[in-house]
Steps between C-alpha positions, in 0.01 A plus 500: 500500500208656681229696322358659815637698791395536857559832669513351850839408642477232768736400774559124540267467801206635301548295187234271358694263277386453142634143514466250779811359665460168316456678166813703560702192595384308191571796271845555650588131475398484134690817413820379667470148354470632144751783545799275576504297173400809303788711631739212432378480141526879464865495607589213266326674208677831570834319528440332163397831343835645610696198380316484166447875456632510143265227380195598703521880517735640237383276215127470583290801589193290588661404833543860618142549617495154659809590703332825608191307614721257691683786675170664598355173633824418681495838676136442595581164659838588650436854628124565519373162618680530840276801582192288431635210704566735791148638469355147495707389800373787716161572342580869480772742394721605792570856388377752245866563411506192273165577334623751243781279370300176516208654310723650231710185457196273482312712245808575290623140466157352425419765241845467342449128448155564350627764256802290404276200433273719288801624303630143462169390347512784247865450412473122472206532261703725266821298543320188382290644217687822407855432614679696227319819595620469861856400414547788256386757757610351833560838659144627440309172522696328779736704718297822529165327579668267751673792669176700507312215669767467769522873573127574471393279790780633719417863420122469538521328839767736630246775430198307627652379828808684642431836333120512499359761746278307741206656682587632847278241669641203308663227704601143421295202613745282689260205499479481120724354233748764373360727773171541313660638184629845399307822549468576125218244493287762678557744211238443230703596190818317602306190606308488171820554299680222687209260465449555126854567375711294739273200561222460243686617188811276528289202606266543201791551257666189643182297454437630146851428369502152648164426341632637169804275534290192566254582220773561245688182591181293471405655165849448357506136611166438329586673173866423428682174439779385737770575243414868438719782637219618731472156656877494552481838673237367741707190575813709556319733739291235675684527830493881490123491448448254784721705733304816423162333545605347833636826644203696365257252655657560841459875459138465388419273795633775728342807340166395346346436846614848608329660200179306559489592870581867433218525244248336733607722791473815289161425341320266740633413845794695657571213741495226237788251519673652805540165676624336179755780458623474860532122502609421146551780251762697695733198497431365151778711333758321714394161368510619139844644580609163642415337166680765294852346480362154424277632221790701358693174452250391233683706237846485657639157399856615565414579861307175538816311409706704747228459763513121465880509534475703821237265642716198418796664672292579808362144510849356467633724777215402733557134421871532586421677828256225596749218437595318823845577632745206493 
């Protein structure tokens, strides 16, 4: 994402690159190197979800939001990352025609993952400590909130980016990541709403519910004996807790720096952190996305078993192909 816009559109000959050639090569190489194993893991996980859909999806509602996060991260890596790689290879965007779609797709997918992770932290907390309440009212406490999260981010960014009326003098910055960002960032009310409701609020809720989870688990472990029902609940949900904490940590690593930089820019120095954003922060969501399928496996033992079978089959096939011909 990009929290600032530049109203000057530049042709390639006039561009002053935000990243040096060496920085762009290193960034591209890292992105490609991590993308290949990540996409492979994504495909294996999706295949196993289809094969084991009754066990993983029909019988267990806690996997629904994880699958949604995986789909969002997969789309980010498989469909949005190529735009960034093209931008890094050239150092600029070739045409303003791609700017509208690239900006919308980038903002929508990153925000969807953030909101889904926020929802997962809330739902996991209640599934572990108030499971009966959720299970008795799955429509109101599971399906409707999950559907709202998915449709909200799509609707808000359709309004903010393709449908938002830009100023007549607005033009995209072809030298900047995602063309400098959408024009709604120049509108005070929309920018404030997006910053508070779409970035700060879900990140804070995510942080609070994970801290509540950690605090409650620690207090229960200190107060109850290993044989009590509460202790058994914690043991039974240990992998689900670890999976949530790992995925939430990735989201917090991505979004807490954004919040800190936005606050400093708004109240102290408008140019604070620009170099850090250009070099590092723009590309951090890809690396958290790369980790997503591997972290999801923490609470998916059935898929881990299938994953090991697939890897053994691949290893065996490679071994056979490498055997010398007699």
